[in-house]
N, C-alpha and C positions, 0 to 999 in steps of 0.2 A: 137699733139700738139708736137714740140723736144724746148725742153730749154736746149743747148749745154754751159759748160761754156769755154769759151778759158785760157783766163787769167786776174784776177786783175776785172776789171767789163766792159770786152767783154764779148759777146756775140754774139753765132748763134742760132739765133728766126725762127725755122721756125711755121708760123702761118696762115691755114687757106688757104694752096697752094702757100704760098709765103714765102721770106727769109730773113729776117732783120740779119743786121750785127750790132751790138749796141755799141759804145766807144772802137772805132780798138786803141789797143797797140799794135804795130806789133814788137817793138825794142826787139834786141836780149838781153840776157840775160847779168847784168854785164856794158852796152853799154851807159848808163845818166847816169849824178850824182847823189850823194848821197842825201835824202831829212833829216837824220839824224844823218848823220856821224859812220854810223854804217856799209855800206856795198855799190858798189854802183847797181844803176837800172835797168830793173830791175829782179829781185834776183831769180827767175823762169826762166827758158826753155819754148817758145812755144809746145804749148803739138799736134802742127799739121802744118805743112812746111804753107808758107803763100799764095801757092796757093788752096792747100785743103779748107785757112777757108776765103777764098774767092771764091771758084767755088758755084757755081748756086744762088749768091745775087744780090737777088732783091735791092736794098733799103739797106741805110745805116743811122743810127741815130747818131746822136755827142748831146750828154746832154751837154757838154759843153768842155773848149779847153784847160784845165788842159794838163798836159805832159805826163800823165798816162791813158788818152780818146782818144787821138786823134793827136798819136807824129810824127814827122818827114816822120819817115818809114813808117806809115798810111798817110801821102799824097801826098808820091810818088807813093803810090800801088797803090793804089783806083783805078780805073779809072777816069777818068775827068766827062766825061758822065753817070755815074750811079746817079737818083736820090738820093741828099742826102737831111735830113729831119733835123733843130737844131733848137733851141733858136734863137728868133729872133735878141736876140742882136750880135748874132756871123755870120749871113747872111752875112753881108759884106765881112768881114775875109777870111769864106769861097770861096768866089767868085775873091778875090783878088790871094788868093786858084788858082785858078785857075777850080774849079769846076762846067762845064755848067747849073746843076740844081738845084741849092741850093731851098728849101720851107723853110722857116722860119715859126717855129709855131703859130699861136694865142691861139687860145685855143684846138679844136679838126679838123679835118681835116678828109676825106674818101679816102682810100687807094685800089681800085677793090674789093670795100666793105670790108674795114675792114676800123673800125673807130680809127682813134691814135688820143688822149689826148695828149699837154703838161702839166708838172703838175710842180707847184713852189716845192725847199725846201730849205734848209738852214743851212750852209759847216764848220757848227760849231758853236760855242755862244762867246760874247764876242768883245776882241780886234781884233779875229782874218778875223772877217767877214769885215773887212772894205779891208783887201788883197783878199781875196777867188773867188769873185767877184758870179753873175749869177748864175745859176745853175736851172738844168730843172730833171726832170721826162718824162716817159713813160707811158700811159694806154693802150693798145691794148683789144678792144672787136669784135667780130662777133659771129653769129645767132651757128654756129658750134662749136664753141671750147670756151672755160673760157676763164674768161675773167681775165688778165693780167694784172700788177701794179705792174712796173720798178722803183721803188724810185728816183736815183741815188746817187749822194754823197749831202746827209744828216743824221741830227742828228734826234730824232727821237721829234717829239714836234705837236704843234697843228694844225703844215699846212699839216704832212701826213695823221694824225687822222682824219683830216678833207675832205680828198680826199677819204682815207678806207670808213666812210661813205657817201658821195655822189656817187661813183663809183660799191660800193661792189664787189672786184672784190673775187677772189676765189683762186691765187697765186699773193704772192707779192714777189718781189724778191726786200734785203737788201744790202748795202753793209755794212761790216759787220768789219773789220783790225780793228778797234778803233783807227786808224791814227791819230798821235801827230807831231805838230812841236816841240821843242826846245830850251828854249831861246839861250843856252849854247850852242849850232848847231844852226846857221841864214842857214839857207834852202831858206829862202826867200825871202833875201838881202835886211830884214825892222828890225826894231829894237821891240822887241815884248819885254815885262812889266814883263812876267813869258811864264810860258812853259803851252801849249792852252789846253786845254780840247780837246777831242777827235772832228776830224771836218768830220769827218764819225760815222756810231754806233756803239757801245764796246758792248757788252757779257749784261751788265743791259737793256741796248737801244732795242739790239733783243728781248730780256726775253719778255719786255713788251709790243714791238710790237704785240709779238708774243699771249702773252696773250688780248691783245686790240684785236687783226684779231681772235678771236680763232676759228673761223668758214673757216680760210683760211687754205693754206700753204705756210709755208714760205721759201722762197731759199735765203741763206746766199748767198753772194759773196766777193767781194774784197777783198781774204785775201790769203796769200802766195805770196806778186808779191813784196813787196815796201816791203825799210829798215825802216821807222817808222809808220811803225803797233805797236799795241802792243800787239796783239789776235789771235793768234793761234787756225783755225782749231780745234785742238785735248782744247784746252782751251775754245772755244765755244762750244764744246759738252759737256765738262765735265758741265760746268757750266749751258746751259740749260735743262740737264741730274740733275741737283740739286735740280731745279726747276719743275720738272715734264712734261717741254716739250718732246715730243718723237722722234725721229731720223722720223715717220712718218708726224708729223708736222712739224721740222725746215728740211730742209734739209741741208746739207754743199757739195756742190760736191767739188771736184779735178779737177783740168785742167784737159780739156776733155771730161770731161766726160758731159750723154747725159743722161736727163729726159726724160720721154712719161709721155703723160698725153692725154686719151680722154676725150670729152665732159659729 
């Protein structure tokens, strides 16, 4: 298995002989509006050309349609005939975009010997949930590979615990930028009564996840690409070290880095 972080949530996963591109966010640096009033987004460049990112991709997975997970560039450059898997709520919109082979995931589906399961997530807490919409994660399993649970845009809550207990993953990918929206900078176009809590995991939640799933390798992504992050890779590493979570248990890859795993 090869897990390559492209940028933000975007992963290129080589698994059981197939290549999956997850949540492609392909916009050039500083090409879309700010989310927190600090900088245009994304705040980092792609580590590879789009041609290299799309090379040998067999399937595309889209967890939800927020612009940092499936942006206009991705909608334009991904071949319309490529098989695309998504949550049920987004299937009709993807068909409207012109994608010809859209597969809404119910619970689980077999893809050439690989079992792909959809999981639920909670994209924040409190009033922000009224605006964030449905999100999903994915579990990959195959007899020749480690089971991997890609949590998606979710905070640490009972639903993530239940998925871990049920599927018993060996590798977990979590989103760990501590991203927040702020009342003083209303990037959502809605009135917030107060600053939000994190809409994905922050350092404390990542450590709680690592402690709960103590037999798993955790890979922290969704860091270093957006201006509403409140956490850097360095901050997460320092906090995890202070709680006794080593770099072999919690991996924090750089953009473009490839992690290799054997069964």
